[in-house]
C-alpha positions in Angstrom: 0.0 0.0 0.0 2.9 2.3 0.8 4.4 1.7 -2.6 1.1 2.4 -4.4 0.7 5.8 -2.5 4.3 6.7 -3.4 3.8 5.8 -7.1 0.6 7.7 -7.3 2.3 10.8 -5.8 5.1 10.6 -8.3 2.7 10.2 -11.3 0.9 13.3 -10.0 4.2 15.3 -10.0 5.2 14.4 -13.5 3.1 17.1 -15.3 4.4 19.7 -12.9 8.0 18.7 -13.5 7.7 18.3 -17.2 5.2 21.1 -17.8 5.9 24.5 -19.3 9.4 24.9 -20.7 11.0 28.1 -22.2 14.0 27.9 -24.5 17.0 30.0 -23.8 17.7 32.3 -26.7 21.3 32.6 -28.0 22.9 35.3 -30.1 20.9 38.1 -28.6 22.2 41.4 -30.1 21.1 44.9 -29.2 19.0 46.5 -32.0 18.5 43.1 -33.8 15.5 40.8 -33.9 15.2 37.7 -31.7 12.7 34.8 -31.5 11.5 33.4 -28.2 10.1 29.8 -28.2 8.5 27.6 -25.6 6.7 24.3 -25.3 3.8 22.8 -23.4 1.6 24.6 -20.9 -1.8 26.1 -21.7 -2.4 29.3 -23.6 -2.7 32.2 -23.2 1.0 32.8 -22.3 2.5 35.8 -20.6 6.0 36.5 -21.7 8.4 39.0 -20.1 12.1 39.6 -19.4 13.3 40.0 -15.9 16.8 40.9 -14.5 19.1 37.9 -15.0 18.6 35.3 -12.3 16.1 37.2 -10.3 12.7 35.3 -10.6 10.8 37.6 -8.2 12.0 40.9 -9.8 9.8 43.2 -11.7 9.8 42.8 -15.5 12.3 45.0 -17.5 10.3 44.2 -20.7 6.8 42.8 -21.1 5.2 41.5 -24.3 1.6 41.1 -25.4 -0.3 38.0 -24.4 0.6 35.1 -26.6 -1.6 32.3 -27.9 1.1 30.3 -29.8 4.4 28.9 -28.8 6.8 31.5 -30.2 7.2 35.3 -30.3 9.4 37.3 -32.6 10.7 40.5 -31.0 11.4 42.8 -34.0 14.3 44.6 -32.3 16.0 44.1 -29.0 15.7 47.4 -27.1 17.9 46.5 -24.2 21.4 47.9 -24.1 24.5 45.8 -24.6 25.7 43.8 -21.5 22.2 43.7 -20.0 21.6 40.4 -18.4 18.1 39.0 -18.4 16.0 35.9 -17.9 13.0 35.0 -20.0 10.0 34.5 -17.8 6.9 32.8 -19.1 3.6 32.1 -17.3 0.7 30.1 -18.7 -3.0 30.3 -18.1 -2.8 27.8 -15.2 -0.2 30.0 -13.4 2.7 27.7 -14.1 6.0 29.6 -14.6 9.1 28.7 -16.4 12.4 30.6 -16.7 15.3 30.5 -19.2 19.0 30.6 -18.3 20.6 34.0 -17.9 21.2 35.7 -21.3 23.6 38.6 -21.9 22.7 41.1 -24.7 25.6 41.6 -27.1 26.6 44.9 -28.6 25.0 45.4 -32.0 27.0 48.6 -32.9 23.8 50.7 -33.3 23.2 52.4 -30.0 19.7 53.8 -30.9 17.1 51.1 -31.4 13.7 52.5 -32.6 11.3 53.3 -29.9 8.6 51.2 -31.4 10.9 48.1 -31.4 9.0 46.4 -28.6 6.5 45.2 -31.2 6.8 41.7 -32.5 4.9 38.9 -34.0 3.8 35.6 -32.6 3.2 32.3 -34.3 1.6 29.0 -33.2 4.0 26.3 -33.5 4.5 22.9 -31.9 8.2 22.6 -32.5 10.8 24.7 -30.7 14.1 23.5 -32.2 17.5 25.1 -32.5 18.5 26.7 -35.7 15.0 27.5 -36.9 15.0 30.5 -39.1 12.4 33.1 -39.9 12.4 36.3 -41.9 12.4 39.7 -40.2 11.8 42.9 -42.2 14.5 45.4 -41.8 17.1 42.9 -40.5 20.6 43.6 -41.8 22.1 40.4 -40.6 22.3 37.1 -42.5 22.4 35.0 -39.4 19.2 34.2 -37.5 19.3 33.8 -33.7 18.5 30.4 -32.4 17.6 29.1 -29.0 18.6 26.2 -26.9 16.5 24.4 -24.5 17.8 25.0 -21.0 18.1 22.3 -18.4 16.2 22.3 -15.1 16.7 26.1 -14.8 14.1 26.6 -17.6 11.5 24.8 -15.6 11.8 27.5 -12.9 9.2 27.4 -10.2 7.1 24.8 -12.1 9.0 22.3 -10.0 8.1 24.3 -7.0 9.3 23.2 -3.6 10.0 19.7 -4.9 13.2 19.6 -6.8 14.3 16.4 -8.5 16.5 15.6 -5.5 13.6 16.3 -3.1 11.3 13.9 -5.0 14.0 11.2 -5.0 14.5 11.7 -1.3 10.8 11.2 -0.8 10.8 8.1 -2.9 13.8 6.7 -0.9 12.2 7.5 2.4 8.9 5.8 1.3 10.6 2.7 0.1 12.9 2.2 3.1 
């Protein structure tokens, strides 16, 4: 009976641990476009950027509510050397965070003031190296994103980290 209760508890935790995931963007350059992608969760999604590694900090950039699993920011308006974390919340309140990203210098120090606009797309795949066209982009390389490890799951794991869950399993079995 004890084993059944433990197994049921673990099965109940699987969606929380493997739920919403946000990919960490790479190649983020000031005054250039970037695409944010994520997987799982339930729309609508609330996308924002927070100071790097500070999950409870106020957003330094917020984006419109999203229905799909990607968002293209037409121009990064953050200055070079700014560190940020992508924060994503879905309709159930589950949150996910990317790894810390540092904005690279793009050479142009005056991004357009309307650059916080972007476009979203519904997609089920969030792979690395995907390309999309951006109007006004002067670069031939497109930024990609990599799926981050447990850091991207953020508080969706909550108080139970993987080690905590394994500790509970061990305690229940012995």
